mmCIF file as Biopython writes it, N, C-alpha, C and O atoms, coordinates in Angstrom:
data_model
#
loop_
_atom_site.group_PDB
_atom_site.id
_atom_site.type_symbol
_atom_site.label_atom_id
_atom_site.label_alt_id
_atom_site.label_comp_id
_atom_site.label_asym_id
_atom_site.label_entity_id
_atom_site.label_seq_id
_atom_site.pdbx_PDB_ins_code
_atom_site.Cartn_x
_atom_site.Cartn_y
_atom_site.Cartn_z
_atom_site.occupancy
_atom_site.B_iso_or_equiv
_atom_site.auth_seq_id
_atom_site.auth_asym_id
_atom_site.pdbx_PDB_model_num
ATOM 1   N N  . UNK A ? 1  ? 0.766   -1.236 0.234  1.0 0.0 1  A 1 
ATOM 2   C CA . UNK A ? 1  ? -0.064  0.016  0.024  1.0 0.0 1  A 1 
ATOM 3   C C  . UNK A ? 1  ? 1.064   1.223  0.084  1.0 0.0 1  A 1 
ATOM 4   O O  . UNK A ? 1  ? 2.008   1.352  0.863  1.0 0.0 1  A 1 
ATOM 5   N N  . UNK A ? 2  ? 0.627   2.077  -1.034 1.0 0.0 2  A 1 
ATOM 6   C CA . UNK A ? 2  ? 1.390   3.707  -1.019 1.0 0.0 2  A 1 
ATOM 7   C C  . UNK A ? 2  ? 0.693   4.595  -0.514 1.0 0.0 2  A 1 
ATOM 8   O O  . UNK A ? 2  ? -0.393  4.873  -1.022 1.0 0.0 2  A 1 
ATOM 9   N N  . UNK A ? 3  ? 1.062   5.111  0.372  1.0 0.0 3  A 1 
ATOM 10  C CA . UNK A ? 3  ? 0.610   6.257  1.191  1.0 0.0 3  A 1 
ATOM 11  C C  . UNK A ? 3  ? 1.351   7.557  0.436  1.0 0.0 3  A 1 
ATOM 12  O O  . UNK A ? 3  ? 2.543   7.511  0.134  1.0 0.0 3  A 1 
ATOM 13  N N  . UNK A ? 4  ? 0.525   8.691  0.174  1.0 0.0 4  A 1 
ATOM 14  C CA . UNK A ? 4  ? 0.904   9.742  -0.305 1.0 0.0 4  A 1 
ATOM 15  C C  . UNK A ? 4  ? 0.956   11.133 0.802  1.0 0.0 4  A 1 
ATOM 16  O O  . UNK A ? 4  ? 0.057   11.922 1.093  1.0 0.0 4  A 1 
ATOM 17  N N  . UNK A ? 5  ? 1.949   11.084 1.125  1.0 0.0 5  A 1 
ATOM 18  C CA . UNK A ? 5  ? 2.324   12.206 1.922  1.0 0.0 5  A 1 
ATOM 19  C C  . UNK A ? 5  ? 1.731   13.968 1.064  1.0 0.0 5  A 1 
ATOM 20  O O  . UNK A ? 5  ? 2.040   14.305 -0.079 1.0 0.0 5  A 1 
ATOM 21  N N  . UNK A ? 6  ? 0.825   14.824 2.080  1.0 0.0 6  A 1 
ATOM 22  C CA . UNK A ? 6  ? 1.108   16.113 1.617  1.0 0.0 6  A 1 
ATOM 23  C C  . UNK A ? 6  ? 1.977   17.233 2.501  1.0 0.0 6  A 1 
ATOM 24  O O  . UNK A ? 6  ? 2.561   16.839 3.510  1.0 0.0 6  A 1 
ATOM 25  N N  . UNK A ? 7  ? 2.035   18.342 2.189  1.0 0.0 7  A 1 
ATOM 26  C CA . UNK A ? 7  ? 2.683   19.112 3.116  1.0 0.0 7  A 1 
ATOM 27  C C  . UNK A ? 7  ? 1.752   20.222 3.344  1.0 0.0 7  A 1 
ATOM 28  O O  . UNK A ? 7  ? 1.052   20.669 2.435  1.0 0.0 7  A 1 
ATOM 29  N N  . UNK A ? 8  ? 1.728   20.791 4.858  1.0 0.0 8  A 1 
ATOM 30  C CA . UNK A ? 8  ? 1.462   22.248 5.097  1.0 0.0 8  A 1 
ATOM 31  C C  . UNK A ? 8  ? 2.084   23.213 4.736  1.0 0.0 8  A 1 
ATOM 32  O O  . UNK A ? 8  ? 3.258   23.220 5.107  1.0 0.0 8  A 1 
ATOM 33  N N  . UNK A ? 9  ? 1.682   24.229 4.018  1.0 0.0 9  A 1 
ATOM 34  C CA . UNK A ? 9  ? 2.734   25.683 3.698  1.0 0.0 9  A 1 
ATOM 35  C C  . UNK A ? 9  ? 1.784   26.725 4.387  1.0 0.0 9  A 1 
ATOM 36  O O  . UNK A ? 9  ? 0.561   26.766 4.519  1.0 0.0 9  A 1 
ATOM 37  N N  . UNK A ? 10 ? 2.846   27.586 4.794  1.0 0.0 10 A 1 
ATOM 38  C CA . UNK A ? 10 ? 2.365   28.748 5.317  1.0 0.0 10 A 1 
ATOM 39  C C  . UNK A ? 10 ? 1.852   29.891 4.097  1.0 0.0 10 A 1 
ATOM 40  O O  . UNK A ? 10 ? 2.358   30.282 3.045  1.0 0.0 10 A 1 
ATOM 41  N N  . UNK A ? 11 ? 1.000   30.096 4.587  1.0 0.0 11 A 1 
ATOM 42  C CA . UNK A ? 11 ? 0.382   31.687 3.505  1.0 0.0 11 A 1 
ATOM 43  C C  . UNK A ? 11 ? 1.055   32.610 3.733  1.0 0.0 11 A 1 
ATOM 44  O O  . UNK A ? 11 ? 0.962   33.493 2.881  1.0 0.0 11 A 1 
ATOM 45  N N  . UNK A ? 12 ? 1.982   32.883 4.858  1.0 0.0 12 A 1 
ATOM 46  C CA . UNK A ? 12 ? 2.291   34.232 4.982  1.0 0.0 12 A 1 
ATOM 47  C C  . UNK A ? 12 ? 3.726   34.246 4.140  1.0 0.0 12 A 1 
ATOM 48  O O  . UNK A ? 12 ? 3.983   35.155 3.351  1.0 0.0 12 A 1 
ATOM 49  N N  . UNK A ? 13 ? 4.717   33.036 4.421  1.0 0.0 13 A 1 
ATOM 50  C CA . UNK A ? 13 ? 5.993   33.074 3.812  1.0 0.0 13 A 1 
ATOM 51  C C  . UNK A ? 13 ? 6.067   32.070 2.816  1.0 0.0 13 A 1 
ATOM 52  O O  . UNK A ? 13 ? 7.010   32.217 2.039  1.0 0.0 13 A 1 
ATOM 53  N N  . UNK A ? 14 ? 5.307   31.054 2.616  1.0 0.0 14 A 1 
ATOM 54  C CA . UNK A ? 14 ? 5.296   30.064 1.596  1.0 0.0 14 A 1 
ATOM 55  C C  . UNK A ? 14 ? 6.031   28.779 1.897  1.0 0.0 14 A 1 
ATOM 56  O O  . UNK A ? 14 ? 6.030   27.785 1.170  1.0 0.0 14 A 1 
ATOM 57  N N  . UNK A ? 15 ? 6.732   28.926 3.187  1.0 0.0 15 A 1 
ATOM 58  C CA . UNK A ? 15 ? 7.216   27.666 3.455  1.0 0.0 15 A 1 
ATOM 59  C C  . UNK A ? 15 ? 6.562   26.285 4.062  1.0 0.0 15 A 1 
ATOM 60  O O  . UNK A ? 15 ? 5.563   26.198 4.776  1.0 0.0 15 A 1 
ATOM 61  N N  . UNK A ? 16 ? 7.331   25.328 3.619  1.0 0.0 16 A 1 
ATOM 62  C CA . UNK A ? 16 ? 6.452   23.892 4.181  1.0 0.0 16 A 1 
ATOM 63  C C  . UNK A ? 16 ? 7.016   23.391 5.257  1.0 0.0 16 A 1 
ATOM 64  O O  . UNK A ? 16 ? 8.056   22.733 5.240  1.0 0.0 16 A 1 
ATOM 65  N N  . UNK A ? 17 ? 6.284   23.708 6.377  1.0 0.0 17 A 1 
ATOM 66  C CA . UNK A ? 17 ? 6.477   23.148 7.878  1.0 0.0 17 A 1 
ATOM 67  C C  . UNK A ? 17 ? 6.331   21.908 8.181  1.0 0.0 17 A 1 
ATOM 68  O O  . UNK A ? 17 ? 7.151   21.286 8.855  1.0 0.0 17 A 1 
ATOM 69  N N  . UNK A ? 18 ? 5.040   21.321 7.610  1.0 0.0 18 A 1 
ATOM 70  C CA . UNK A ? 18 ? 4.678   20.212 8.302  1.0 0.0 18 A 1 
ATOM 71  C C  . UNK A ? 18 ? 4.130   19.347 7.035  1.0 0.0 18 A 1 
ATOM 72  O O  . UNK A ? 18 ? 3.790   19.801 5.942  1.0 0.0 18 A 1 
ATOM 73  N N  . UNK A ? 19 ? 4.129   17.814 7.509  1.0 0.0 19 A 1 
ATOM 74  C CA . UNK A ? 19 ? 3.688   16.827 6.586  1.0 0.0 19 A 1 
ATOM 75  C C  . UNK A ? 19 ? 2.266   16.297 7.237  1.0 0.0 19 A 1 
ATOM 76  O O  . UNK A ? 19 ? 1.906   16.433 8.406  1.0 0.0 19 A 1 
ATOM 77  N N  . UNK A ? 20 ? 1.625   15.716 6.260  1.0 0.0 20 A 1 
ATOM 78  C CA . UNK A ? 20 ? 0.244   14.861 6.726  1.0 0.0 20 A 1 
ATOM 79  C C  . UNK A ? 20 ? 0.125   13.865 5.688  1.0 0.0 20 A 1 
ATOM 80  O O  . UNK A ? 20 ? 0.578   13.967 4.548  1.0 0.0 20 A 1 
ATOM 81  N N  . UNK A ? 21 ? -0.526  12.882 6.177  1.0 0.0 21 A 1 
ATOM 82  C CA . UNK A ? 21 ? -0.755  11.438 5.274  1.0 0.0 21 A 1 
ATOM 83  C C  . UNK A ? 21 ? -2.587  11.846 5.365  1.0 0.0 21 A 1 
ATOM 84  O O  . UNK A ? 21 ? -3.287  11.724 6.370  1.0 0.0 21 A 1 
ATOM 85  N N  . UNK A ? 22 ? -2.941  12.244 4.266  1.0 0.0 22 A 1 
ATOM 86  C CA . UNK A ? 22 ? -4.365  12.545 4.152  1.0 0.0 22 A 1 
ATOM 87  C C  . UNK A ? 22 ? -5.089  11.090 4.208  1.0 0.0 22 A 1 
ATOM 88  O O  . UNK A ? 22 ? -4.729  10.042 3.673  1.0 0.0 22 A 1 
ATOM 89  N N  . UNK A ? 23 ? -6.250  11.361 5.045  1.0 0.0 23 A 1 
ATOM 90  C CA . UNK A ? 23 ? -6.966  9.970  5.178  1.0 0.0 23 A 1 
ATOM 91  C C  . UNK A ? 23 ? -8.026  9.710  4.574  1.0 0.0 23 A 1 
ATOM 92  O O  . UNK A ? 23 ? -8.534  8.601  4.742  1.0 0.0 23 A 1 
ATOM 93  N N  . UNK A ? 24 ? -8.618  10.642 3.736  1.0 0.0 24 A 1 
ATOM 94  C CA . UNK A ? 24 ? -10.119 10.747 2.980  1.0 0.0 24 A 1 
ATOM 95  C C  . UNK A ? 24 ? -9.709  10.966 1.788  1.0 0.0 24 A 1 
ATOM 96  O O  . UNK A ? 24 ? -9.148  12.044 1.590  1.0 0.0 24 A 1 
ATOM 97  N N  . UNK A ? 25 ? -9.854  10.096 0.756  1.0 0.0 25 A 1 
ATOM 98  C CA . UNK A ? 25 ? -9.601  10.109 -0.652 1.0 0.0 25 A 1 
ATOM 99  C C  . UNK A ? 25 ? -10.619 10.746 -1.448 1.0 0.0 25 A 1 
ATOM 100 O O  . UNK A ? 25 ? -10.446 11.225 -2.569 1.0 0.0 25 A 1 
ATOM 101 N N  . UNK A ? 26 ? -11.991 10.710 -0.608 1.0 0.0 26 A 1 
ATOM 102 C CA . UNK A ? 26 ? -12.802 11.425 -1.781 1.0 0.0 26 A 1 
ATOM 103 C C  . UNK A ? 26 ? -12.903 13.340 -1.226 1.0 0.0 26 A 1 
ATOM 104 O O  . UNK A ? 26 ? -13.812 14.130 -1.483 1.0 0.0 26 A 1 
ATOM 105 N N  . UNK A ? 27 ? -11.970 13.522 -0.644 1.0 0.0 27 A 1 
ATOM 106 C CA . UNK A ? 27 ? -12.122 14.919 -0.280 1.0 0.0 27 A 1 
ATOM 107 C C  . UNK A ? 27 ? -11.796 15.612 -1.425 1.0 0.0 27 A 1 
ATOM 108 O O  . UNK A ? 27 ? -10.957 15.094 -2.163 1.0 0.0 27 A 1 
ATOM 109 N N  . UNK A ? 28 ? -12.333 16.793 -1.767 1.0 0.0 28 A 1 
ATOM 110 C CA . UNK A ? 28 ? -12.047 17.846 -2.805 1.0 0.0 28 A 1 
ATOM 111 C C  . UNK A ? 28 ? -11.461 18.951 -2.564 1.0 0.0 28 A 1 
ATOM 112 O O  . UNK A ? 28 ? -10.709 19.464 -3.393 1.0 0.0 28 A 1 
ATOM 113 N N  . UNK A ? 29 ? -11.759 19.579 -1.191 1.0 0.0 29 A 1 
ATOM 114 C CA . UNK A ? 29 ? -10.989 20.755 -0.745 1.0 0.0 29 A 1 
ATOM 115 C C  . UNK A ? 29 ? -9.766  20.626 0.132  1.0 0.0 29 A 1 
ATOM 116 O O  . UNK A ? 29 ? -9.574  19.702 0.923  1.0 0.0 29 A 1 
ATOM 117 N N  . UNK A ? 30 ? -9.132  21.429 -0.041 1.0 0.0 30 A 1 
ATOM 118 C CA . UNK A ? 30 ? -7.607  21.474 0.650  1.0 0.0 30 A 1 
ATOM 119 C C  . UNK A ? 30 ? -7.632  21.741 2.204  1.0 0.0 30 A 1 
ATOM 120 O O  . UNK A ? 30 ? -8.336  22.662 2.619  1.0 0.0 30 A 1 
ATOM 121 N N  . UNK A ? 31 ? -7.013  21.098 2.939  1.0 0.0 31 A 1 
ATOM 122 C CA . UNK A ? 31 ? -7.046  21.294 4.294  1.0 0.0 31 A 1 
ATOM 123 C C  . UNK A ? 31 ? -6.777  22.633 4.810  1.0 0.0 31 A 1 
ATOM 124 O O  . UNK A ? 31 ? -5.601  22.877 4.538  1.0 0.0 31 A 1 
ATOM 125 N N  . UNK A ? 32 ? -7.262  23.529 5.370  1.0 0.0 32 A 1 
ATOM 126 C CA . UNK A ? 32 ? -6.854  24.668 5.927  1.0 0.0 32 A 1 
ATOM 127 C C  . UNK A ? 32 ? -6.714  24.731 7.621  1.0 0.0 32 A 1 
ATOM 128 O O  . UNK A ? 32 ? -7.716  24.590 8.322  1.0 0.0 32 A 1 
ATOM 129 N N  . UNK A ? 33 ? -5.406  24.949 8.187  1.0 0.0 33 A 1 
ATOM 130 C CA . UNK A ? 33 ? -5.575  24.922 9.712  1.0 0.0 33 A 1 
ATOM 131 C C  . UNK A ? 33 ? -4.502  25.773 10.080 1.0 0.0 33 A 1 
ATOM 132 O O  . UNK A ? 33 ? -3.447  25.668 9.454  1.0 0.0 33 A 1 
ATOM 133 N N  . UNK A ? 34 ? -4.616  26.679 11.086 1.0 0.0 34 A 1 
ATOM 134 C CA . UNK A ? 34 ? -3.655  27.623 11.772 1.0 0.0 34 A 1 
ATOM 135 C C  . UNK A ? 34 ? -2.480  26.764 12.600 1.0 0.0 34 A 1 
ATOM 136 O O  . UNK A ? 34 ? -2.665  25.956 13.510 1.0 0.0 34 A 1 
ATOM 137 N N  . UNK A ? 35 ? -1.511  27.090 12.141 1.0 0.0 35 A 1 
ATOM 138 C CA . UNK A ? 35 ? -0.296  26.200 12.675 1.0 0.0 35 A 1 
ATOM 139 C C  . UNK A ? 35 ? 0.710   27.213 13.145 1.0 0.0 35 A 1 
ATOM 140 O O  . UNK A ? 35 ? 0.580   28.350 12.693 1.0 0.0 35 A 1 
ATOM 141 N N  . UNK A ? 36 ? 1.713   26.970 14.000 1.0 0.0 36 A 1 
ATOM 142 C CA . UNK A ? 36 ? 2.516   27.803 14.239 1.0 0.0 36 A 1 
ATOM 143 C C  . UNK A ? 36 ? 3.854   27.718 13.203 1.0 0.0 36 A 1 
ATOM 144 O O  . UNK A ? 36 ? 4.318   26.624 12.882 1.0 0.0 36 A 1 
ATOM 145 N N  . UNK A ? 37 ? 4.422   28.998 12.715 1.0 0.0 37 A 1 
ATOM 146 C CA . UNK A ? 37 ? 5.418   29.029 11.501 1.0 0.0 37 A 1 
ATOM 147 C C  . UNK A ? 37 ? 6.643   29.226 12.440 1.0 0.0 37 A 1 
ATOM 148 O O  . UNK A ? 37 ? 6.520   29.869 13.483 1.0 0.0 37 A 1 
ATOM 149 N N  . UNK A ? 38 ? 7.739   28.711 12.093 1.0 0.0 38 A 1 
ATOM 150 C CA . UNK A ? 38 ? 8.946   29.022 13.162 1.0 0.0 38 A 1 
ATOM 151 C C  . UNK A ? 38 ? 9.692   30.042 12.112 1.0 0.0 38 A 1 
ATOM 152 O O  . UNK A ? 38 ? 10.568  30.724 12.642 1.0 0.0 38 A 1 
ATOM 153 N N  . UNK A ? 39 ? 9.490   30.247 10.749 1.0 0.0 39 A 1 
ATOM 154 C CA . UNK A ? 39 ? 10.059  31.293 10.072 1.0 0.0 39 A 1 
ATOM 155 C C  . UNK A ? 39 ? 9.262   32.591 10.523 1.0 0.0 39 A 1 
ATOM 156 O O  . UNK A ? 39 ? 9.970   33.587 10.665 1.0 0.0 39 A 1 
ATOM 157 N N  . UNK A ? 40 ? 7.971   32.736 10.758 1.0 0.0 40 A 1 
ATOM 158 C CA . UNK A ? 40 ? 7.323   33.943 10.747 1.0 0.0 40 A 1 
ATOM 159 C C  . UNK A ? 40 ? 7.304   34.096 12.450 1.0 0.0 40 A 1 
ATOM 160 O O  . UNK A ? 40 ? 6.995   35.187 12.929 1.0 0.0 40 A 1 
ATOM 161 N N  . UNK A ? 41 ? 7.609   33.083 13.235 1.0 0.0 41 A 1 
ATOM 162 C CA . UNK A ? 41 ? 7.294   33.333 14.383 1.0 0.0 41 A 1 
ATOM 163 C C  . UNK A ? 41 ? 6.177   33.678 14.964 1.0 0.0 41 A 1 
ATOM 164 O O  . UNK A ? 41 ? 6.210   34.534 15.848 1.0 0.0 41 A 1 
ATOM 165 N N  . UNK A ? 42 ? 4.759   32.975 14.511 1.0 0.0 42 A 1 
ATOM 166 C CA . UNK A ? 42 ? 3.834   33.125 15.013 1.0 0.0 42 A 1 
ATOM 167 C C  . UNK A ? 42 ? 2.825   32.447 14.503 1.0 0.0 42 A 1 
ATOM 168 O O  . UNK A ? 42 ? 3.105   31.983 13.398 1.0 0.0 42 A 1 
ATOM 169 N N  . UNK A ? 43 ? 1.483   32.144 14.971 1.0 0.0 43 A 1 
ATOM 170 C CA . UNK A ? 43 ? 0.692   31.319 14.450 1.0 0.0 43 A 1 
ATOM 171 C C  . UNK A ? 43 ? -0.143  31.872 13.105 1.0 0.0 43 A 1 
ATOM 172 O O  . UNK A ? 43 ? -0.821  32.899 13.095 1.0 0.0 43 A 1 
ATOM 173 N N  . UNK A ? 44 ? 0.046   31.007 12.028 1.0 0.0 44 A 1 
ATOM 174 C CA . UNK A ? 44 ? -0.695  31.338 10.640 1.0 0.0 44 A 1 
ATOM 175 C C  . UNK A ? 44 ? -1.388  30.457 10.367 1.0 0.0 44 A 1 
ATOM 176 O O  . UNK A ? 44 ? -1.498  29.440 11.051 1.0 0.0 44 A 1 
ATOM 177 N N  . UNK A ? 45 ? -2.115  30.732 9.089  1.0 0.0 45 A 1 
ATOM 178 C CA . UNK A ? 45 ? -2.919  29.544 8.401  1.0 0.0 45 A 1 
ATOM 179 C C  . UNK A ? 45 ? -1.920  29.172 7.423  1.0 0.0 45 A 1 
ATOM 180 O O  . UNK A ? 45 ? -1.065  29.870 6.877  1.0 0.0 45 A 1 
ATOM 181 N N  . UNK A ? 46 ? -2.214  27.813 7.291  1.0 0.0 46 A 1 
ATOM 182 C CA . UNK A ? 46 ? -1.360  26.748 6.786  1.0 0.0 46 A 1 
ATOM 183 C C  . UNK A ? 46 ? -2.267  26.077 5.495  1.0 0.0 46 A 1 
ATOM 184 O O  . UNK A ? 46 ? -3.433  25.931 5.860  1.0 0.0 46 A 1 
ATOM 185 N N  . UNK A ? 47 ? -2.085  25.719 4.360  1.0 0.0 47 A 1 
ATOM 186 C CA . UNK A ? 47 ? -2.856  25.340 3.390  1.0 0.0 47 A 1 
ATOM 187 C C  . UNK A ? 47 ? -1.981  24.036 3.051  1.0 0.0 47 A 1 
ATOM 188 O O  . UNK A ? 47 ? -0.755  23.931 3.022  1.0 0.0 47 A 1 
ATOM 189 N N  . UNK A ? 48 ? -2.961  23.085 2.806  1.0 0.0 48 A 1 
ATOM 190 C CA . UNK A ? 48 ? -2.391  21.788 2.190  1.0 0.0 48 A 1 
ATOM 191 C C  . UNK A ? 48 ? -1.705  21.909 0.784  1.0 0.0 48 A 1 
ATOM 192 O O  . UNK A ? 48 ? -2.362  22.475 -0.090 1.0 0.0 48 A 1 
ATOM 193 N N  . UNK A ? 49 ? -0.662  21.517 0.523  1.0 0.0 49 A 1 
ATOM 194 C CA . UNK A ? 49 ? -0.269  21.237 -0.907 1.0 0.0 49 A 1 
ATOM 195 C C  . UNK A ? 49 ? 0.445   19.821 -1.527 1.0 0.0 49 A 1 
ATOM 196 O O  . UNK A ? 49 ? 0.718   18.940 -0.712 1.0 0.0 49 A 1 
ATOM 197 N N  . UNK A ? 50 ? 0.616   19.698 -2.336 1.0 0.0 50 A 1 
ATOM 198 C CA . UNK A ? 50 ? 1.200   18.514 -2.895 1.0 0.0 50 A 1 
ATOM 199 C C  . UNK A ? 50 ? 2.443   17.910 -2.545 1.0 0.0 50 A 1 
ATOM 200 O O  . UNK A ? 50 ? 2.814   16.886 -3.118 1.0 0.0 50 A 1 
#
């Protein structure tokens, strides 16, 4: 079984800080969460990338 990982990128600086393994295959929207960005040094919105 092959797992495809996705990255979470900061919307402010664009750095990819987190990786996730998507569990839902039928999901059409990309995940958006507020996480801590170590480059911005604050909590920012992170969006899922490929």
